C-alpha positions as CSV (number, residue, x, y, z in Angstrom):
1,M,-63.0,-3.3,-223.7
2,T,-61.3,-5.7,-221.2
3,V,-59.0,-8.7,-221.7
4,F,-59.7,-11.6,-219.2
5,L,-57.0,-14.1,-218.4
6,D,-57.3,-17.2,-216.2
7,R,-53.9,-18.7,-215.6
8,Y,-51.6,-20.4,-213.1
9,L,-48.2,-19.0,-212.2
10,V,-45.9,-21.8,-211.1
11,I,-42.8,-20.9,-209.1
12,G,-40.2,-23.4,-208.3
13,Y,-37.3,-23.1,-205.8
14,H,-34.7,-25.7,-206.7
15,T,-32.1,-26.3,-204.1
16,T,-28.8,-28.1,-204.3
17,G,-28.4,-31.3,-202.4
18,Y,-26.4,-29.5,-199.8
19,G,-29.0,-27.0,-198.7
20,Y,-27.5,-24.0,-200.5
21,S,-29.8,-21.6,-202.3
22,G,-30.6,-22.9,-205.7
23,R,-32.3,-21.4,-208.7
24,V,-35.8,-20.1,-209.1
25,S,-37.9,-21.1,-212.0
26,C,-41.2,-19.6,-213.2
27,R,-43.8,-20.8,-215.8
28,I,-47.4,-20.0,-216.6
29,T,-50.0,-22.6,-217.5
30,K,-53.6,-22.3,-218.9
31,G,-54.9,-25.3,-216.9
32,K,-54.3,-26.5,-213.3
33,P,-50.6,-27.5,-213.3
34,S,-49.0,-30.7,-212.0
35,L,-46.4,-29.6,-209.4
36,A,-43.0,-30.9,-208.4
37,M,-42.3,-31.0,-204.6
38,D,-40.4,-27.8,-204.9
39,E,-43.1,-25.8,-206.7
40,V,-46.1,-23.8,-205.7
41,A,-48.9,-22.5,-207.9
42,I,-50.7,-19.2,-207.7
43,H,-54.0,-19.0,-209.5
44,L,-54.3,-15.7,-211.4
45,N,-57.5,-14.1,-212.7
46,L,-56.5,-11.0,-214.6
47,E,-58.8,-8.3,-215.9
48,L,-56.8,-6.0,-218.1
49,P,-58.1,-2.9,-220.0
50,N,-57.1,-2.7,-223.7
51,S,-55.5,0.7,-223.0
52,L,-52.9,-1.2,-220.9
53,F,-51.3,-2.5,-224.1
54,S,-50.6,0.9,-225.5
55,K,-48.1,1.7,-222.7
56,P,-44.5,0.7,-223.3
57,L,-43.7,-0.9,-219.9
58,I,-45.6,-2.1,-216.9
59,E,-43.8,-3.0,-213.7
60,G,-45.1,-4.7,-210.6
61,K,-43.8,-6.3,-207.5
62,I,-45.4,-8.8,-205.2
63,V,-43.9,-9.6,-201.9
64,V,-45.1,-12.6,-199.8
65,D,-44.3,-12.1,-196.2
66,E,-42.9,-15.1,-194.3
67,K,-45.7,-14.8,-191.8
68,A,-48.3,-15.3,-194.5
69,V,-46.8,-18.7,-195.4
70,T,-46.8,-20.3,-191.9
71,P,-50.5,-20.6,-190.9
72,T,-52.5,-23.5,-192.3
73,Q,-55.7,-21.5,-191.7
74,L,-55.8,-17.9,-193.0
75,S,-57.9,-15.4,-191.1
76,P,-60.1,-13.0,-193.0
77,E,-57.9,-10.2,-191.7
78,I,-54.9,-11.6,-193.6
79,L,-56.8,-11.9,-196.8
80,I,-58.3,-8.4,-196.5
81,T,-54.9,-6.8,-195.6
82,T,-53.1,-8.7,-198.5
83,A,-55.7,-7.7,-201.1
84,Q,-55.6,-4.0,-199.9
85,E,-51.8,-3.9,-200.1
86,I,-51.8,-5.4,-203.6
87,E,-54.5,-2.9,-204.7
88,K,-52.5,0.0,-203.1
89,Q,-49.3,-1.1,-204.9
90,T,-50.7,-1.9,-208.3
91,G,-53.9,0.2,-208.5
92,M,-55.7,-3.0,-209.6
93,K,-58.9,-4.5,-208.1
94,V,-57.9,-7.7,-206.2
95,E,-60.1,-10.6,-205.0
96,L,-58.4,-13.3,-202.9
97,K,-59.9,-16.7,-202.2
98,V,-58.5,-19.5,-200.0
99,I,-58.8,-22.8,-201.9
100,E,-57.9,-26.0,-199.9
101,A,-54.9,-27.7,-201.4
102,E,-55.5,-31.1,-203.0
103,K,-53.7,-34.0,-201.4
104,P,-51.7,-36.1,-203.9
105,E,-53.0,-39.6,-204.6
106,G,-50.8,-42.6,-204.3
107,G,-47.9,-40.7,-202.9
108,S,-47.0,-39.1,-206.3
109,S,-45.8,-35.5,-205.9
110,H,-46.2,-34.7,-209.6
111,G,-49.8,-35.9,-210.1
112,T,-48.7,-38.2,-213.0
113,S,-48.4,-41.9,-213.2
C-alpha cells in the first residue's frame, strides 16, 4: 500500500528593514497558496509506502544551490541533475517539472483583494 500526498511547501524569508538576516518560516497547504512577496512555494507530490510509518525517525536534507535560482529558463540538464541528486540522497523516486510562475493581477503580491 502507498500513501499519496499532493501539497505545497511555503517557505518565507522575512528580513528586517535594515537588510539583516531575518527569520525563516515554513507552512504546508493542501491547495495552491497565496504568497507574500518574501515567500516561495514548492509543489510536493509524495508517494510514501505504508512501511515508512513503522520507523521511528526519518531525516532528509534538501539543498538548493544558488546557481539553480538565477536562471529564468532551466535547462533539461539542471532538472535531470537535480532529480538524480535528490534520488541519490533520499532513495526516493523524483520527478521534477518546470511550471511557469503566474503573474499577480492588479499589482497585489498576496493574490487577495
